[in-house]
N, CA and C of each residue as an Amber inpcrd file, in Angstrom:
protein
   411
 144.4960000   7.2120000  77.2710000 144.7050000   8.4170000  76.0710000
 143.2400000   9.2900000  76.7480000 144.2210000  10.7900000  76.4190000
 143.6710000  12.1070000  76.5840000 142.7140000  12.2730000  75.4190000
 142.2960000  13.0660000  75.9040000 141.7520000  13.9230000  74.8000000
 142.4670000  15.4850000  74.5350000 142.5120000  15.6200000  73.4410000
 143.2930000  16.9550000  73.0990000 141.9150000  17.6370000  71.9850000
 142.2230000  18.9570000  72.8380000 141.2920000  20.0380000  72.0140000
 142.0890000  21.1270000  71.2480000 141.5730000  20.8780000  70.3920000
 142.1840000  21.4340000  69.0720000 141.4930000  22.5450000  67.8430000
 141.8850000  23.2670000  67.6340000 141.7820000  24.3820000  66.4990000
 142.1860000  24.3910000  65.5130000 141.0710000  24.2360000  64.2580000
 140.9990000  24.5150000  63.1010000 140.6510000  24.8360000  62.2470000
 141.1160000  25.8910000  61.3830000 140.4990000  26.3580000  59.9720000
 140.7430000  25.2160000  58.5860000 139.3590000  25.4380000  58.0810000
 139.6490000  25.1370000  56.6240000 139.2680000  25.8870000  55.9480000
 139.5510000  26.1090000  54.5420000 139.3210000  27.0630000  53.1060000
 138.7260000  26.1400000  52.3530000 139.0090000  26.8350000  50.9820000
 138.5720000  26.1280000  49.9230000 138.0410000  27.5280000  48.8580000
 138.4660000  27.1790000  47.5040000 138.4840000  27.9970000  46.4840000
 138.0720000  28.1090000  45.1940000 137.9140000  26.6780000  45.1000000
 137.7440000  25.9300000  43.9240000 136.6720000  25.0730000  44.2590000
 136.0170000  24.6910000  43.2000000 134.6090000  24.1680000  43.2260000
 133.6040000  24.4630000  44.2050000 132.5760000  23.2480000  44.1800000
 131.8580000  24.1710000  45.6480000 131.8780000  24.1190000  46.9760000
 132.6290000  24.8730000  47.2600000 133.2520000  25.4690000  48.5200000
 132.8770000  24.8970000  49.8040000 131.2620000  25.3530000  50.0310000
 131.0630000  24.6760000  50.9630000 130.9610000  23.4640000  51.3910000
 130.1560000  22.4590000  50.2360000 130.5790000  21.1270000  49.9470000
 131.9320000  20.6900000  50.1040000 132.7180000  21.1990000  49.6020000
 134.2780000  20.7980000  49.8660000 134.4940000  20.8860000  51.4050000
 134.2310000  21.8830000  52.4240000 134.4440000  22.0860000  53.3880000
 133.2560000  20.7980000  54.4840000 132.7120000  20.9210000  53.7470000
 131.7900000  19.9090000  54.5510000 132.0960000  18.8630000  54.5420000
 132.6810000  17.9470000  53.3080000 133.2200000  17.1380000  53.2890000
 134.2020000  16.7750000  53.8080000 135.3930000  17.8210000  53.7860000
 136.1580000  17.8330000  54.5100000 136.2170000  17.4330000  56.5220000
 134.6910000  18.5790000  56.7570000 134.4360000  18.0690000  58.2810000
 133.6060000  16.9800000  58.4000000 133.6210000  16.4120000  57.6480000
 133.0160000  14.9070000  57.6990000 133.8770000  13.9680000  57.7320000
 134.5440000  13.9940000  57.0930000 136.3430000  13.1590000  57.3220000
 136.6680000  13.1890000  58.6200000 136.8720000  14.5180000  59.1110000
 137.3420000  14.7340000  60.2660000 136.4420000  14.1880000  61.6280000
 135.7290000  13.7050000  61.3620000 134.6400000  13.2230000  62.6440000
 135.4880000  11.8530000  62.9010000 136.0560000  11.1550000  61.5770000
 137.0920000  10.0400000  61.8490000 137.4490000  10.4260000  62.5920000
 138.4690000  11.6290000  63.3240000 139.7890000  11.4790000  64.4260000
 139.1030000  12.2110000  64.8500000 138.3440000  12.3930000  65.3540000
 137.6570000  12.7040000  66.4820000 136.6230000  13.3550000  66.8340000
 135.7240000  14.2820000  67.7910000 134.6710000  14.8760000  67.4370000
 135.0250000  15.9220000  67.8310000 133.7260000  16.2170000  66.5130000
 133.7680000  18.0810000  66.4120000 132.8880000  18.8810000  67.4810000
 133.5170000  20.1200000  67.4870000 132.5350000  20.4020000  69.1500000
 131.7640000  22.0210000  68.5280000 132.2110000  22.6230000  68.0060000
 131.6240000  23.8390000  67.1300000 132.3320000  24.0710000  65.6650000
 131.5070000  24.5380000  65.1230000 131.8480000  25.3860000  63.9850000
 131.5320000  27.1130000  63.7720000 132.5230000  27.5510000  63.4450000
 131.9190000  29.3760000  63.1050000 130.4690000  29.0370000  62.2490000
 130.6920000  30.3360000  61.6720000 129.7960000  30.6660000  60.4900000
 130.9970000  30.7720000  59.4510000 130.7470000  30.6800000  57.8760000
 131.5960000  30.1850000  57.0720000 131.7670000  31.9810000  56.7390000
 133.3770000  31.9040000  56.1940000 133.1560000  33.3450000  55.7930000
 133.3920000  33.8010000  54.5980000 133.3380000  34.4020000  53.7110000
 133.8840000  34.4810000  52.3180000 135.3190000  35.4640000  52.1880000
 136.5010000  35.1340000  51.5010000 137.7220000  36.1350000  51.8240000
 138.1060000  36.1040000  50.3400000 139.1200000  36.8760000  50.3360000
 139.6130000  37.4290000  49.2340000 141.1460000  36.3400000  49.2360000
 141.9890000  35.3790000  48.3280000 142.9920000  35.3530000  48.3230000
 143.8300000  35.3480000  49.2060000 144.9460000  35.4420000  50.0020000
 145.7060000  35.8180000  50.9320000 147.0200000  35.5250000  50.6430000
 148.1720000  36.3850000  50.1700000 149.6010000  35.8490000  50.0290000
 149.6370000  35.4510000  48.8530000 148.8420000  35.3780000  47.7350000
 149.1150000  34.7330000  47.0920000 147.6890000  35.1650000  46.1040000
 147.7650000  35.8870000  44.4910000 146.6420000  36.4240000  43.4300000
 145.5900000  35.0720000  42.8500000 144.6220000  35.4850000  43.2220000
 143.4920000  34.2000000  42.5330000 142.5500000  35.0050000  42.2780000
 141.5790000  34.8320000  41.1210000 140.2280000  35.5390000  41.3330000
 139.4280000  34.8110000  41.6380000 139.6740000  33.7120000  42.2140000
 138.8980000  32.6550000  43.0360000 139.0690000  33.0980000  44.4010000
 137.4200000  33.4850000  45.1400000 137.3820000  34.0630000  46.6020000
 137.5990000  32.6380000  47.5650000 138.1650000  32.4290000  48.8770000
 137.9240000  31.1950000  49.4930000 136.4140000  31.4550000  50.0890000
 136.2050000  30.6600000  50.5260000 135.2120000  29.8710000  51.6850000
 136.2600000  29.6910000  52.6910000 135.8840000  29.9960000  54.1720000
 136.5300000  29.7010000  55.6330000 135.4090000  29.1150000  56.1570000
 136.1540000  28.3720000  57.3440000 135.6470000  27.9240000  58.5320000
 135.9950000  27.8840000  59.5250000 135.7340000  28.2590000  60.9070000
 136.6590000  27.4370000  61.9330000 136.4760000  26.3330000  63.0270000
 136.8800000  25.7430000  63.3870000 135.9440000  24.4810000  63.9670000
 136.7300000  24.1730000  65.4170000 136.1390000  23.3490000  66.1900000
 136.4590000  22.9690000  67.2920000 136.7920000  21.5040000  67.3910000
 137.3050000  20.6140000  67.7080000 137.6000000  19.0050000  68.2600000
 137.7850000  18.2330000  69.6110000 137.6290000  17.4610000  69.0260000
 138.7080000  16.5970000  70.5540000 138.8250000  15.4820000  69.7160000
 140.5010000  15.3950000  70.2240000 141.1350000  13.8510000  69.5070000
 141.8890000  13.3900000  70.4940000 142.2260000  12.2070000  69.9340000
 143.3880000  10.8760000  70.6600000 144.8890000  11.5180000  70.2600000
 144.5970000  11.7330000  69.0740000 145.6900000  11.9140000  67.7700000
 146.9310000  12.6550000  68.5240000 147.9200000  12.5030000  68.3430000
 149.4980000  13.7680000  68.4180000 148.9070000  14.7500000  67.3630000
 149.6650000  15.9180000  67.8660000 149.9410000  16.7800000  66.2860000
 149.9140000  16.2450000  65.2880000 151.1130000  15.6150000  65.1070000
 151.6950000  14.8430000  63.8010000 150.7620000  13.5540000  63.5120000
 150.5930000  13.5770000  64.5320000 148.9180000  12.2620000  63.7460000
 147.9530000  12.6440000  63.0130000 147.6310000  13.9490000  63.6660000
 146.8910000  14.2750000  63.1320000 146.9480000  14.8840000  61.8340000
 148.2890000  15.8640000  61.6960000 148.6700000  16.4570000  60.4290000
 148.4110000  15.3160000  59.1840000 148.6390000  14.3460000  59.5460000
 149.1330000  13.3170000  58.4520000 147.8260000  12.7680000  58.6730000
 146.8970000  12.8860000  59.2510000 145.8350000  12.8630000  59.0100000
 144.5890000  13.6610000  57.8660000 145.1740000  14.9500000  58.4840000
 144.5630000  16.2760000  57.2820000 144.9800000  16.5470000  56.0830000
 146.6780000  15.8320000  56.2410000 146.9890000  15.8170000  54.6530000
 146.3950000  14.3010000  53.5280000 146.2060000  13.4950000  54.6160000
 145.5300000  12.4610000  53.8760000 143.8940000  12.7600000  53.3910000
 143.5740000  13.4130000  54.2950000 142.1700000  14.5710000  53.2320000
 142.0210000  15.1410000  52.8850000 143.6300000  16.2080000  52.2520000
 143.3680000  16.8860000  51.2570000 143.9250000  16.3840000  50.3590000
 144.8290000  15.1560000  50.5460000 145.0040000  14.4070000  48.9970000
 143.6980000  13.9540000  48.1780000 143.0390000  12.8240000  49.0390000
 141.7170000  12.0710000  48.8030000 141.0000000  13.2800000  48.2220000
 140.6700000  14.3960000  48.9030000 139.4640000  15.0120000  48.2710000
 140.1800000  16.1550000  46.7410000 141.3010000  15.4470000  46.2790000
 141.9820000  16.0420000  44.9060000 143.0650000  17.2200000  45.0840000
 143.5850000  17.5930000  46.0540000 144.8550000  18.5780000  46.7490000
 146.0360000  18.0390000  46.5890000 146.3240000  19.2340000  44.9700000
 147.5100000  18.2550000  44.4770000 149.1900000  19.4900000  45.0530000
 148.8760000  20.5280000  45.3570000 149.5720000  20.9970000  46.0710000
 150.0620000  21.4450000  47.3360000 150.7930000  21.2110000  48.0350000
 151.0360000  21.5070000  49.4040000 151.7120000  22.8900000  49.2740000
 151.5980000  24.0550000  49.9180000 152.4880000  25.0130000  50.4330000
 153.6650000  25.0170000  50.3440000 154.1160000  23.8880000  51.5610000
 155.5260000  23.5460000  52.3170000 156.4590000  22.7790000  50.8970000
 155.5160000  22.3870000  50.4050000 156.2600000  21.4040000  48.8810000
 156.0840000  22.4140000  48.1340000 155.5700000  22.8730000  47.5290000
 155.8820000  24.0480000  46.1760000 156.4330000  25.3330000  46.8540000
 155.9410000  25.4710000  47.6870000 156.7650000  26.7710000  48.4290000
 156.5890000  28.1080000  48.6220000 154.7570000  27.3650000  47.7510000
 154.2700000  29.3410000  48.0850000 152.4880000  28.2500000  47.8200000
 151.3120000  29.4970000  47.9300000 149.9870000  29.4630000  48.0000000
 149.3290000  29.2990000  45.9230000 148.5500000  28.3040000  45.9680000
 147.7810000  28.1790000  44.8370000 146.1440000  27.7150000  45.2920000
 145.8030000  28.0010000  44.8480000 143.9600000  28.0470000  44.6140000
 143.9440000  26.2380000  45.1360000 143.3760000  25.8250000  45.7770000
 142.9190000  24.4270000  46.3900000 141.7010000  23.9010000  46.3190000
 140.9560000  23.2710000  46.6600000 140.1620000  22.2900000  46.7930000
 139.8870000  22.2640000  48.4340000 140.5640000  22.2180000  49.2480000
 140.4350000  22.1600000  50.6130000 141.7320000  22.4440000  51.2370000
 142.0860000  22.9600000  52.4030000 143.2220000  23.5360000  53.1700000
 142.7840000  23.5150000  54.4040000 143.4590000  22.4770000  55.5360000
 142.9690000  22.4520000  56.4350000 144.1380000  22.5950000  57.5240000
 144.4760000  23.9400000  58.3650000 145.7320000  24.0670000  59.3810000
 144.8820000  23.8100000  60.1560000 146.0620000  23.3200000  61.4700000
 146.0020000  23.3390000  62.8880000 146.4880000  24.3170000  63.3550000
 145.3250000  25.0630000  64.1610000 146.2070000  26.8030000  64.3340000
 146.2940000  26.5310000  65.5200000 145.4300000  25.7990000  67.3180000
 145.6520000  25.3680000  68.2170000 145.9180000  23.6950000  68.7150000
 146.6000000  23.4640000  69.9250000 146.3960000  21.7700000  70.2330000
 146.6340000  21.8630000  71.4660000 145.5750000  22.5030000  72.1970000
 145.6670000  22.2280000  74.1020000 146.9180000  23.0750000  74.5040000
 146.9400000  24.1250000  73.8560000 148.0750000  25.2790000  74.0450000
 149.1370000  25.0200000  73.8390000 149.7720000  23.8570000  73.6240000
 151.0060000  23.3820000  73.4440000 152.0850000  24.2590000  72.5370000
 152.9660000  24.1930000  72.2680000 153.9270000  24.9220000  71.0100000
 154.8740000  23.6730000  70.2970000 154.7170000  23.8470000  69.7810000
 155.5880000  22.7570000  68.5810000 155.8200000  23.0850000  67.8440000
 157.3860000  23.2030000  66.6650000 157.5070000  23.6510000  65.6780000
 158.7410000  22.2370000  65.4730000 157.7280000  22.2930000  64.0550000
 159.2170000  21.0850000  63.4570000 158.6510000  21.4140000  61.9700000
 160.4020000  20.5190000  61.1340000 160.1630000  21.3010000  59.6920000
 158.3130000  21.1560000  58.9500000 157.1100000  20.2140000  59.2480000
 156.3260000  20.6680000  58.6120000 154.8220000  20.9160000  59.4770000
 155.4930000  21.5310000  61.0950000 153.8020000  22.0580000  61.5320000
 154.6160000  23.1190000  62.8670000 153.6080000  23.6490000  62.5400000
 153.6180000  25.0600000  63.7270000 152.5940000  25.2180000  64.4150000
 152.8660000  24.8670000  65.9060000 151.7500000  25.2920000  66.9860000
 151.7850000  26.0240000  68.1400000 151.4020000  26.8720000  68.1260000
 149.7520000  27.7010000  66.9650000 150.4320000  28.4820000  66.1420000
 149.7770000  28.3650000  65.3760000 149.1220000  29.3910000  63.9800000
 149.5880000  30.2070000  63.8140000 150.7130000  30.7630000  63.8700000
 150.4260000  32.4080000  64.1460000 150.8160000  33.3180000  62.8540000
 150.1870000  33.0430000  61.8170000 150.0910000  34.0250000  60.1840000
 148.4320000  33.8220000  60.6690000 147.6500000  32.7930000  61.2040000
 146.1410000  32.2040000  61.6390000 145.8380000  33.3290000  62.6270000
 146.9190000  33.0030000  63.8410000 146.2200000  34.1880000  64.8400000
 146.6400000  36.1340000  64.8360000 147.9480000  35.9030000  64.5480000
 148.0320000  37.3260000  64.5760000 147.9120000  37.7280000  62.9190000
 148.1750000  37.4890000  62.0320000 147.9260000  38.3650000  60.4990000
 147.1760000  38.1790000  59.6790000 146.4620000  37.4820000  59.4840000
 145.3630000  37.4080000  58.9470000 144.1420000  37.8460000  59.1560000
 143.2700000  38.5130000  58.4870000 142.4390000  39.5930000  58.8480000
 141.3350000  38.3980000  59.0450000 141.1840000  37.7570000  58.0690000
 139.8350000  36.7790000  57.9960000 139.7240000  35.3000000  59.0730000
 140.8680000  34.9780000  59.6360000 141.2920000  34.4170000  60.4740000
 141.2900000  34.6510000  61.5830000 141.4200000  36.1410000  61.8860000
 140.9150000  36.6140000  63.2750000 139.3790000  36.7760000  63.5460000
 138.5330000  36.4390000  62.3690000 137.2450000  37.4070000  62.3240000
 136.8350000  35.6960000  62.6410000 137.2540000  34.9340000  62.2950000
 136.9620000  33.2730000  62.4360000 137.0040000  32.4660000  63.8310000
 137.8520000  33.0770000  64.1490000 138.4200000  32.5940000  65.9550000
 138.0710000  33.2270000  66.6520000 137.8090000  34.4290000  66.4680000
 137.5190000  35.2900000  67.5680000 136.7100000  34.6390000  69.0920000
 135.9300000  33.9050000  68.7800000 134.8000000  33.0340000  69.3970000
 135.7940000  32.1370000  69.7030000 136.7380000  31.6460000  69.3080000
 137.2130000  29.9310000  69.4080000 138.4010000  30.0210000  70.0780000
 139.6130000  30.7850000  70.4490000 140.8660000  31.1800000  71.4280000
 140.6410000  31.6070000  72.1780000
């Protein structure tokens, strides 16, 4: 099996945000090797109203997982950490303990009901994402 280079964005806006992100990063190590993390960045909520600012980070990892296997693993991390609302299921964004998005996956272009790679909103629309990803993409 070959290793896939993946760029992820993680965010939290509930509770101890940095600790939530660090917990998720540790759980991601079971899916592959984390190569590099960005600095933490604080930003306001995007595409929904919240009084809770987000703490965000980008990371590069290498994994043997396929895109769907990685997505399933990420969703399990989010649920295990207490996330109750998935934006695709609920139809909108809400406050969250942890959010993990796959941004790129080995340059692959992939679209399904559950996943789009590359993640165009993070690459082209969201300012905080562009700041975090400037040295990663």
